[in-house]
C-alpha positions in Angstrom: -31.8 30.7 -17.8 -29.7 30.2 -14.9 -27.3 27.1 -14.2 -26.5 25.6 -11.1 -23.3 23.8 -12.4 -20.2 26.1 -11.0 -17.7 27.9 -13.1 -14.7 26.2 -14.1 -12.7 28.9 -12.1 -14.8 28.1 -9.0 -13.4 24.6 -9.3 -9.6 25.4 -9.8 -9.9 25.3 -13.8 -11.3 21.7 -13.5 -15.0 20.4 -14.4 -16.4 19.8 -11.1 -17.6 15.8 -10.6 -19.8 14.2 -7.9 -18.1 10.9 -8.1 -14.7 9.7 -6.1 -12.9 12.8 -7.3 -12.9 15.1 -4.6 -11.4 14.2 -1.7 -11.2 17.7 -0.3 -14.8 17.6 -0.5 -15.5 14.5 1.7 -15.8 11.7 -0.9 -13.1 9.6 -0.8 -11.3 9.2 -3.8 -11.6 5.8 -5.8 -7.6 5.4 -5.9 -7.4 5.7 -2.5 -9.9 3.3 -2.1 -8.3 0.9 -4.5 -5.0 1.8 -2.6 -6.3 0.5 0.5 -7.6 -2.1 -1.0 -4.5 -3.1 -2.4 -2.7 -2.4 0.7 -4.9 -4.8 2.8 -4.0 -7.7 0.7 -0.1 -7.4 0.6 0.2 -6.9 4.3 -2.2 -9.9 4.2 0.1 -11.8 1.9 3.5 -10.2 3.5 2.1 -11.4 7.0 1.5 -15.0 6.0 5.1 -15.1 4.1 6.7 -14.2 7.8 4.8 -16.4 9.4 5.4 -19.6 7.4 8.9 -18.2 7.7 9.0 -17.9 11.4 7.1 -21.8 11.6 9.2 -23.6 9.4 12.1 -21.8 7.5 12.5 -24.9 5.9 9.2 -24.8 3.7 10.1 -21.3 2.4 13.4 -22.2 1.0 13.6 -22.7 -2.3 16.7 -24.5 -4.3 19.1 -23.8 -1.7 19.0 -20.4 -2.2 18.5 -18.0 1.1 17.9 -14.6 2.2 20.3 -11.8 1.2 21.0 -10.8 4.9 20.6 -12.5 8.1 18.2 -15.7 7.9 14.3 -16.4 7.3 13.7 -16.2 10.6 14.8 -12.5 10.8 13.0 -11.8 7.6 9.6 -13.5 8.8 9.5 -11.0 11.6 10.4 -8.3 9.9 7.8 -9.7 6.9 5.0 -10.6 9.6 5.3 -7.4 11.5 5.4 -4.8 8.1 2.4 -7.1 6.6 0.5 -6.7 10.0 0.9 -2.8 9.9 0.2 -2.7 6.4 -3.2 -4.1 6.6 -4.0 -2.1 9.7 -3.0 1.0 7.9 -5.3 0.3 5.1 -7.8 -0.4 7.4 -6.8 3.6 8.8 -7.3 4.8 4.7 -11.0 3.5 4.6 -11.7 5.6 7.6 -10.2 8.6 5.5 -7.2 9.2 7.9 -4.8 11.6 6.6 -1.9 9.9 8.7 -3.1 6.5 7.4 -2.0 7.8 4.3 1.3 8.6 5.5 1.9 5.7 6.7 0.5 3.8 4.2 3.4 5.1 1.8 6.3 4.6 4.4 4.7 1.0 5.1 5.1 0.2 1.3 8.8 1.7 0.8 9.3 -0.6 3.6 7.9 -3.4 2.1 9.8 -2.4 -1.2 13.2 -3.1 0.7 11.9 -5.8 2.9 11.4 -7.6 -0.7 15.0 -7.1 -2.3 16.3 -9.2 0.8 14.2 -12.4 -0.1 14.7 -11.9 -4.1 17.4 -14.7 -4.5 14.8 -16.8 -3.1 11.7 -15.7 -4.5 12.3 -13.7 -8.1 9.0 -14.1 -9.2 7.2 -13.3 -5.9 9.3 -10.4 -5.1 8.7 -8.8 -8.1 4.8 -9.4 -8.0 4.5 -7.9 -4.2 7.2 -5.0 -5.2 4.7 -4.2 -8.3 2.2 -4.2 -6.1 3.9 -1.4 -3.1 5.0 0.5 -6.4 1.5 0.5 -7.7 0.1 1.9 -3.4 3.1 4.4 -3.2 2.0 5.7 -6.4 -1.7 6.1 -6.2 -1.4 8.0 -2.8 0.9 10.3 -3.7 0.0 11.1 -7.6 -3.4 11.8 -6.2 -3.1 13.5 -2.7 -5.4 16.0 -2.1 -5.2 17.3 1.8 -8.6 18.0 3.2 -10.1 21.0 3.1 -11.2 22.8 6.5 
């Protein structure tokens, strides 16, 4: 009796799958979709925080503690720009762009660094955003499979 399932050697020693596991086969990985959604959400939240800091820096000041370097207006611009770029990069991930994966890793890394600047003002918020960004970076690097041409 013949079998239609490929031999394990033909799939690189791992069992083949028909659902979200093989980005090289034209399907997007479920983890890449997850990272894209979280990147868009994190980018929008970051951009909203930056916009709030730009419009009224007294609103985002907590208990008299400021940011580590510069002022809330400068950090507001940085968060607004990086957050907007993160959200746009998340849309690029949905399109399946390999360049979007690289930019997503770069922007999530920059977002982690930005959060350290505002850690004294918002420690809990900064820790949550850092955890989200680290999750994005992990999912886009650990699940990286270049497309087959």
